[in-house]
N, C-alpha and C positions, 0 to 999 in steps of 0.2 A: 613340757615347757614350750611355749609359743616362740616361733622364730621371729625375731625383730631385725630390722635394718639398723645398722649403726653407721655413723658418719664420723670420720676422723677430723678433729678440729684442733686448732692451735690457738694460743693467746695472740690476739691481734693488737691489743693495747690495754693499758690500765689508765683510768682517768679519775683523779680525786674528785669527790663531790662533797656537799656539806654534811651528808650523813654517812659517808664511807667512801668506797671506791667502786667504780664501774669497771668490770673486767669484760672486755670484748673477746668473744670466742667465735671461731668460724672456720670455714674452708674457703675455697676459691669462689663458691657460688653464694653462700649465705653467711650471715653473721648474727649473733645474738649476744645479749649481755646478761651478766649476773652481778648482783651487788654483794660486796663483802665489806667488813669493817676496815678502818684505816690500817691497823697493824697487819692484817692479811694482805691488803693491797700493797703496802710497802714491802712486805716479804716477797710478793710476786714480782714487783718491779726490781728488787735487789737481785733476785734469782735470774731474771731476764738479762740484767746488766752484768751478771757474774761478780757482784759485789758481796763481800763478806763482812760481817760484824766481828768485833774482837771476841765476843762470846757467842757460841753456836746457838742458833734458834732451833725450834722443835723440828722443822723440816731438815735442818742440817744433821741433827742427831739421827733421824729416820734414814737419811741418806747414808750415814756411816754404818747403821745397822744392816742396811741392804748390801753395802760393800762387804761387810764382814761375813754375811751369809752367802755371798756371791750370787745375789738375786738382782734382777733388773725389772723395772716397771714395764709390763707388757702393754696394758691399757687400763683405762678407767671407764666404767659404764655408769652413767647417771640412770638409775632404774626407777626412781620414784621422786615425787615432790609432795610436800605437805606444807601448805601455806608458802612461806618464803624460804623453806628449808629444802635443800637438795640431798637426796640419799644416793650413794654410789657404791659400786663394788670396785675394789682395786685388785687387778690381776697381775701377779708377779710370775716371772720365769726364773727358775732356779737351776743351777748346774746339778748334775747327777752325783757330784762328789758328796760323800757323807763323812766329813772329817769330824771326829769326836775324840776327846781325850778319854782314855780308859779309866783314869783316876779323877774323880770329881774334885779332889783338892787342888789339882793343877788348874782347873777352871777358876776356882775361888782365888788362887794365888794370882792369876792373871788379872783379876778384877780388884784385888786389894790395893789400897792406897800406897802401900810400901812397894808394890810391884813396879818395876822400871817401865813396863809397857803401859801402865795406867797413866803415866805422866807424859808419854810421848804423843805426838800428833798423828801417829800412824794408826789406822784402824786395827782393832783387836780381832783376830780371826777366831771363830768359834767352831 
């Protein structure tokens, strides 16, 4: 595998356009932009502003899954582009804890609609 240099970037801003949203990414030296559709741009803006919708969006659900797994986003590497599509690897860091129920029916019970935990706002640990 060839060694490549990576640059840490952050979202500098999101600007609506007629065909979607421009997301400005960069570090202290350079910036570049990618275009996303309006719903993705709105979700990025809401995340930056720490605004929540009454119903969770896909990224909220993924965040809850990561919380339940005790995993954290380490970094994302954009490793390819084809046309206007970016392909990336998402690298997670997980704790070394391996918590598992010995009885699979306990897991099913936790996920069942009648389960008290299924109706709570707290993440379900797996």
